[in-house]
C-alpha positions as a Markdown table, in Angstrom:
| # | Residue | x | y | z |
|---|---|---|---|---|
| 1 | Met | -90.9 | -47.9 | -63.8 |
| 2 | Lys | -90.6 | -51.3 | -65.4 |
| 3 | Tyr | -88.1 | -50.0 | -67.9 |
| 4 | Ile | -86.0 | -48.4 | -65.1 |
| 5 | His | -86.2 | -51.6 | -63.1 |
| 6 | Tyr | -85.1 | -53.6 | -66.1 |
| 7 | Glu | -82.2 | -51.3 | -66.8 |
| 8 | Leu | -81.0 | -51.4 | -63.2 |
| 9 | Lys | -81.1 | -55.2 | -63.2 |
| 10 | Leu | -78.9 | -55.2 | -66.3 |
| 11 | Val | -76.4 | -52.8 | -64.8 |
| 12 | Leu | -76.1 | -54.6 | -61.5 |
| 13 | Lys | -75.1 | -57.7 | -63.5 |
| 14 | Ser | -72.8 | -55.9 | -66.0 |
| 15 | Lys | -69.1 | -56.2 | -66.1 |
| 16 | Leu | -68.6 | -52.5 | -66.3 |
| 17 | Phe | -70.6 | -51.9 | -63.1 |
| 18 | Val | -68.5 | -54.5 | -61.3 |
| 19 | Phe | -65.3 | -53.0 | -62.8 |
| 20 | Ser | -66.4 | -49.5 | -61.5 |
| 21 | Ile | -67.0 | -50.9 | -58.0 |
| 22 | Val | -63.6 | -52.7 | -58.0 |
| 23 | Leu | -61.8 | -49.6 | -59.2 |
| 24 | Ser | -63.5 | -47.6 | -56.5 |
| 25 | Ile | -62.4 | -50.0 | -53.8 |
| 26 | Leu | -58.9 | -50.1 | -55.2 |
| 27 | Ser | -58.8 | -46.2 | -55.2 |
| 28 | Ile | -60.0 | -46.3 | -51.5 |
| 29 | Val | -57.3 | -48.9 | -50.6 |
| 30 | Ile | -54.6 | -46.7 | -52.1 |
| 31 | Gly | -55.7 | -43.8 | -50.0 |
| 32 | Ile | -55.7 | -45.9 | -46.9 |
| 33 | Val | -52.3 | -47.4 | -47.5 |
| 34 | Gly | -50.9 | -43.9 | -48.0 |
| 35 | Asn | -52.1 | -42.9 | -44.6 |
| 36 | Ile | -51.4 | -46.2 | -42.8 |
| 37 | Leu | -49.3 | -44.6 | -40.1 |
| 38 | Leu | -52.0 | -42.2 | -39.2 |
| 39 | Ile | -54.6 | -45.0 | -39.0 |
| 40 | Glu | -52.3 | -46.9 | -36.6 |
| 41 | Met | -52.1 | -43.9 | -34.3 |
| 42 | Glu | -55.7 | -42.9 | -34.4 |
| 43 | Lys | -59.0 | -44.8 | -34.3 |
| 44 | Gly | -62.5 | -43.4 | -35.0 |
| 45 | Leu | -63.3 | -42.9 | -38.7 |
| 46 | Thr | -59.7 | -42.3 | -39.8 |
| 47 | Ile | -59.9 | -45.3 | -42.2 |
| 48 | Phe | -63.0 | -43.8 | -43.9 |
| 49 | Phe | -61.6 | -40.3 | -44.2 |
| 50 | Ser | -58.2 | -41.6 | -45.5 |
| 51 | Gly | -59.8 | -43.8 | -48.1 |
| 52 | Phe | -62.0 | -41.0 | -49.3 |
| 53 | Ser | -59.7 | -38.0 | -49.7 |
| 54 | Leu | -57.8 | -37.1 | -46.5 |
| 55 | Ser | -54.6 | -38.9 | -47.5 |
| 56 | Thr | -51.6 | -37.8 | -49.5 |
| 57 | Ser | -52.2 | -40.8 | -51.9 |
| 58 | Ser | -56.0 | -40.4 | -52.3 |
| 59 | Ile | -57.1 | -40.9 | -55.9 |
| 60 | Leu | -60.8 | -41.4 | -55.4 |
| 61 | Pro | -61.5 | -37.7 | -56.0 |
| 62 | Leu | -59.6 | -37.9 | -59.3 |
| 63 | Leu | -61.5 | -40.8 | -60.6 |
| 64 | Ala | -65.0 | -40.1 | -59.3 |
| 65 | Pro | -66.6 | -38.9 | -62.5 |
| 66 | Leu | -65.2 | -41.8 | -64.5 |
| 67 | Leu | -66.4 | -44.3 | -61.9 |
| 68 | Ala | -69.9 | -42.8 | -62.1 |
| 69 | Ala | -70.0 | -42.8 | -65.9 |
| 70 | Leu | -68.5 | -46.3 | -66.6 |
| 71 | Pro | -71.6 | -48.5 | -66.0 |
| 72 | Met | -74.2 | -46.8 | -68.3 |
| 73 | Ala | -73.0 | -43.6 | -69.9 |
| 74 | Asp | -72.9 | -45.3 | -73.3 |
| 75 | Ser | -76.2 | -47.0 | -72.9 |
| 76 | Phe | -78.0 | -44.8 | -75.5 |
| 77 | Ile | -75.3 | -45.7 | -78.0 |
| 78 | Asn | -75.8 | -49.4 | -77.2 |
| 79 | Asp | -79.6 | -49.0 | -77.6 |
| 80 | Phe | -79.2 | -47.3 | -80.9 |
| 81 | Gln | -76.7 | -49.8 | -82.3 |
| 82 | Asn | -78.8 | -52.8 | -81.2 |
| 83 | Asn | -81.9 | -51.2 | -82.9 |
| 84 | Met | -83.7 | -51.0 | -79.6 |
| 85 | Thr | -84.5 | -47.4 | -79.9 |
| 86 | Thr | -86.5 | -48.1 | -83.1 |
| 87 | Ala | -88.8 | -50.4 | -81.2 |
| 88 | Ile | -88.9 | -48.2 | -78.1 |
| 89 | Phe | -89.9 | -45.1 | -80.0 |
| 90 | Val | -92.9 | -46.9 | -81.5 |
| 91 | Arg | -94.3 | -47.5 | -78.0 |
| 92 | Glu | -93.4 | -44.2 | -76.4 |
| 93 | Ser | -92.1 | -40.7 | -77.1 |
| 94 | Lys | -88.4 | -39.8 | -77.2 |
| 95 | Glu | -89.0 | -37.5 | -74.2 |
| 96 | Asp | -90.4 | -40.3 | -72.1 |
| 97 | Tyr | -87.5 | -42.5 | -73.1 |
| 98 | Phe | -85.0 | -39.8 | -72.1 |
| 99 | Phe | -86.7 | -39.3 | -68.8 |
| 100 | Lys | -86.5 | -43.0 | -67.9 |
| 101 | Lys | -83.0 | -43.3 | -69.3 |
| 102 | Phe | -81.9 | -40.2 | -67.2 |
| 103 | Ile | -83.2 | -41.9 | -64.1 |
| 104 | Ser | -81.7 | -45.3 | -64.7 |
| 105 | Val | -78.3 | -44.0 | -65.8 |
| 106 | Gly | -78.3 | -41.6 | -62.9 |
| 107 | Leu | -79.0 | -44.4 | -60.4 |
| 108 | Ser | -76.2 | -46.5 | -61.9 |
| 109 | Gly | -73.8 | -43.6 | -61.1 |
| 110 | Phe | -75.4 | -43.1 | -57.7 |
| 111 | Leu | -74.8 | -46.8 | -56.8 |
| 112 | Ser | -71.3 | -46.9 | -58.2 |
| 113 | Leu | -70.2 | -44.5 | -55.5 |
| 114 | Phe | -72.8 | -45.3 | -52.8 |
| 115 | Phe | -71.9 | -49.0 | -52.5 |
| 116 | Pro | -68.1 | -48.7 | -52.0 |
| 117 | Leu | -68.3 | -45.7 | -49.7 |
| 118 | Thr | -71.0 | -47.4 | -47.6 |
| 119 | Leu | -68.9 | -50.6 | -47.4 |
| 120 | Leu | -65.9 | -48.5 | -46.4 |
| 121 | Leu | -67.8 | -46.9 | -43.5 |
| 122 | Ile | -69.2 | -50.2 | -42.3 |
| 123 | Ile | -65.7 | -51.8 | -42.3 |
| 124 | Asn | -64.3 | -48.8 | -40.4 |
| 125 | Leu | -67.0 | -49.1 | -37.8 |
| 126 | Leu | -66.4 | -52.9 | -37.5 |
| 127 | Ile | -62.7 | -52.3 | -36.9 |
| 128 | Phe | -63.2 | -49.2 | -34.7 |
| 129 | Pro | -66.7 | -49.3 | -33.2 |
| 130 | Asp | -65.9 | -46.1 | -31.2 |
| 131 | Tyr | -66.5 | -43.5 | -33.9 |
| 132 | Ser | -65.7 | -40.6 | -31.6 |
| 133 | Asn | -63.6 | -37.8 | -33.0 |
| 134 | Ala | -60.2 | -38.7 | -34.3 |
| 135 | Tyr | -57.6 | -36.2 | -35.3 |
| 136 | Val | -57.1 | -36.1 | -39.1 |
| 137 | Gly | -55.9 | -32.6 | -39.4 |
| 138 | Val | -57.7 | -29.3 | -39.7 |
| 139 | Ile | -60.8 | -29.7 | -41.9 |
| 140 | Gly | -62.4 | -26.9 | -43.8 |
| 141 | Gly | -64.7 | -26.5 | -46.8 |
| 142 | Ala | -68.3 | -27.5 | -47.2 |
| 143 | Phe | -70.1 | -29.0 | -44.2 |
| 144 | Ser | -66.9 | -28.7 | -42.1 |
| 145 | Ser | -69.1 | -27.4 | -39.2 |
| 146 | Ile | -70.7 | -30.9 | -39.1 |
| 147 | Phe | -67.3 | -32.5 | -39.0 |
| 148 | Ser | -66.3 | -30.6 | -35.9 |
| 149 | Lys | -69.5 | -31.7 | -34.1 |
| 150 | Asn | -70.1 | -35.2 | -35.4 |
| 151 | Gln | -67.7 | -37.1 | -37.6 |
| 152 | Leu | -70.1 | -40.0 | -38.2 |
| 153 | Leu | -72.7 | -37.6 | -39.5 |
| 154 | Tyr | -70.1 | -35.9 | -41.7 |
| 155 | Ala | -69.2 | -39.3 | -43.1 |
| 156 | Val | -72.9 | -39.9 | -44.0 |
| 157 | Val | -73.0 | -36.5 | -45.6 |
| 158 | Ile | -70.0 | -37.4 | -47.7 |
| 159 | Ile | -71.7 | -40.6 | -48.9 |
| 160 | Val | -75.0 | -38.9 | -49.7 |
| 161 | Asn | -73.2 | -36.0 | -51.5 |
| 162 | Ser | -70.9 | -38.4 | -53.4 |
| 163 | Ser | -73.8 | -40.5 | -54.5 |
| 164 | Ile | -75.8 | -37.5 | -55.8 |
| 165 | Phe | -72.5 | -36.4 | -57.6 |
| 166 | Gly | -72.4 | -39.9 | -59.2 |
| 167 | Phe | -76.1 | -39.5 | -60.4 |
| 168 | Ile | -75.3 | -36.2 | -62.1 |
| 169 | Tyr | -72.0 | -37.1 | -63.7 |
| 170 | Ala | -73.3 | -40.4 | -65.1 |
| 171 | Asn | -75.9 | -38.4 | -66.9 |
| 172 | Ile | -73.3 | -35.9 | -68.1 |
| 173 | Gly | -71.8 | -38.8 | -69.9 |
| 174 | Leu | -75.2 | -39.9 | -71.2 |
| 175 | Val | -76.0 | -36.5 | -72.6 |
| 176 | Ser | -72.6 | -36.2 | -74.2 |
| 177 | Ser | -73.3 | -39.4 | -76.2 |
| 178 | Phe | -76.1 | -37.5 | -78.0 |
| 179 | Tyr | -73.5 | -35.1 | -79.4 |
| 180 | Phe | -70.2 | -36.9 | -79.7 |
| 181 | Lys | -71.6 | -40.3 | -80.7 |
| 182 | Asn | -68.6 | -42.2 | -79.3 |
| 183 | Arg | -68.7 | -44.5 | -76.3 |
| 184 | Tyr | -65.2 | -43.7 | -75.2 |
| 185 | Ile | -65.8 | -39.9 | -75.3 |
| 186 | Cys | -69.0 | -40.2 | -73.3 |
| 187 | Val | -67.3 | -42.1 | -70.6 |
| 188 | Phe | -64.4 | -39.7 | -70.3 |
| 189 | Phe | -66.3 | -36.5 | -71.0 |
| 190 | Pro | -67.4 | -36.1 | -67.4 |
| 191 | Leu | -63.8 | -35.9 | -66.4 |
| 192 | Ile | -63.4 | -32.9 | -68.7 |
| 193 | Val | -66.4 | -31.2 | -67.1 |
| 194 | Tyr | -64.9 | -32.0 | -63.7 |
| 195 | Phe | -61.3 | -30.9 | -64.2 |
| 196 | Leu | -61.3 | -28.2 | -67.0 |
| 197 | Pro | -62.6 | -25.4 | -64.7 |
| 198 | Ser | -59.7 | -26.1 | -62.3 |
| 199 | Phe | -57.3 | -24.7 | -64.9 |
| 200 | Ile | -59.5 | -21.6 | -65.6 |
| 201 | Phe | -61.4 | -20.6 | -62.5 |
| 202 | Pro | -58.4 | -19.8 | -60.2 |
| 203 | Phe | -57.2 | -17.1 | -62.7 |
| 204 | Met | -60.7 | -15.6 | -62.6 |
| 205 | Gly | -61.0 | -15.7 | -58.8 |
| 206 | Phe | -63.7 | -18.4 | -59.0 |
| 207 | Asp | -61.7 | -21.3 | -57.4 |
| 208 | Lys | -64.4 | -21.9 | -54.8 |
| 209 | Tyr | -66.7 | -22.8 | -57.7 |
| 210 | Glu | -64.5 | -25.5 | -59.1 |
| 211 | Pro | -66.5 | -28.7 | -59.7 |
| 212 | Val | -63.8 | -30.6 | -57.8 |
| 213 | Thr | -65.2 | -29.0 | -54.6 |
| 214 | Thr | -68.5 | -30.8 | -55.2 |
| 215 | Phe | -66.9 | -34.2 | -54.5 |
| 216 | Asp | -63.9 | -33.5 | -52.4 |
| 217 | Leu | -65.5 | -31.3 | -49.9 |
| 218 | Thr | -62.2 | -30.3 | -48.2 |
| 219 | Ser | -60.4 | -29.3 | -51.5 |
| 220 | Asn | -61.2 | -25.6 | -51.0 |
| 221 | Thr | -61.7 | -24.1 | -47.5 |
| 222 | Ala | -63.4 | -21.0 | -49.1 |
| 223 | Thr | -66.4 | -23.0 | -50.3 |
| 224 | Asn | -69.4 | -24.0 | -48.3 |
| 225 | Gly | -72.4 | -26.4 | -48.3 |
| 226 | Tyr | -74.6 | -23.8 | -50.1 |
| 227 | Leu | -72.2 | -23.4 | -53.0 |
| 228 | Val | -71.7 | -27.1 | -53.4 |
| 229 | Ser | -75.4 | -27.7 | -53.4 |
| 230 | Leu | -75.9 | -24.8 | -55.8 |
| 231 | Gln | -73.3 | -26.2 | -58.2 |
| 232 | Leu | -74.8 | -29.7 | -58.2 |
| 233 | Ala | -78.2 | -28.3 | -58.7 |
| 234 | Phe | -77.0 | -26.3 | -61.7 |
| 235 | Leu | -75.3 | -29.3 | -63.2 |
| 236 | Phe | -78.4 | -31.4 | -62.7 |
| 237 | Ile | -80.8 | -28.9 | -64.3 |
| 238 | Ser | -78.5 | -27.9 | -67.2 |
| 239 | Thr | -77.6 | -31.6 | -68.0 |
| 240 | Phe | -81.3 | -32.6 | -68.0 |
| 241 | Phe | -82.3 | -29.5 | -70.1 |
| 242 | Val | -79.5 | -30.0 | -72.7 |
| 243 | Gly | -80.3 | -33.7 | -73.1 |
| 244 | Tyr | -84.1 | -33.1 | -73.2 |
| 245 | Lys | -83.8 | -30.4 | -75.9 |
| 246 | Lys | -81.5 | -32.6 | -78.0 |
| 247 | Ile | -83.6 | -35.7 | -77.9 |
| 248 | Ala | -86.9 | -33.7 | -78.4 |
| 249 | Lys | -85.5 | -32.4 | -81.7 |
| 250 | Gly | -85.0 | -36.0 | -82.8 |
| 251 | Asn | -81.6 | -35.4 | -84.4 |
| 252 | Leu | -79.9 | -38.4 | -82.8 |
| 253 | Asn | -78.5 | -40.3 | -85.8 |
| 254 | Ile | -75.3 | -42.1 | -85.0 |
């Protein structure tokens, strides 16, 4: 736990983490500005939903994997190039190192999306304390039944789901660095995992399984909370397994 705590202290002070937060906030603002007329007409949580994805100019769902990966996806490469792994592997096994790294990198991705979205919700509630239902169009997709009953609870679900998404996609970047050995690839590789199926799945009739639906919950009305949770669980398990097997073999020379 000391190592994880140390890593998190470093990431919270890092320029990349700050840049990720700033980029997240900028993406949110662009979404809000694009829906400014709707916000003027309605109160409730319209600001939050517009900043997240329910706007014609929303770009947060496009950048989410990158925002999660930016702070620490290349941390293994940094450790190796600074000869830290040599000292670490003397004290503990590669498997233990990977487990701690998986948690710390995941938490960095978690926080990269949790902080700006929570701030957005707080600001919305300060401006419009009455969070009763506001009309933002017909909402479908995962957890839409919650939206129709309690929009504040739905906003909380969005924040929790997005943060878990960030945890997973930050680690997709980490594990990719075991194979591609390039810091730029490991930061952008999560975007490939996120978007590539969108060009393939619709032709196979699998559009409701597109990874995009795991962040932008309204992107496909055919999906549901079970499918989103199943996809995230699959990505989590497969990412951990692939990374664990690779590091256990010890073939990590960069």
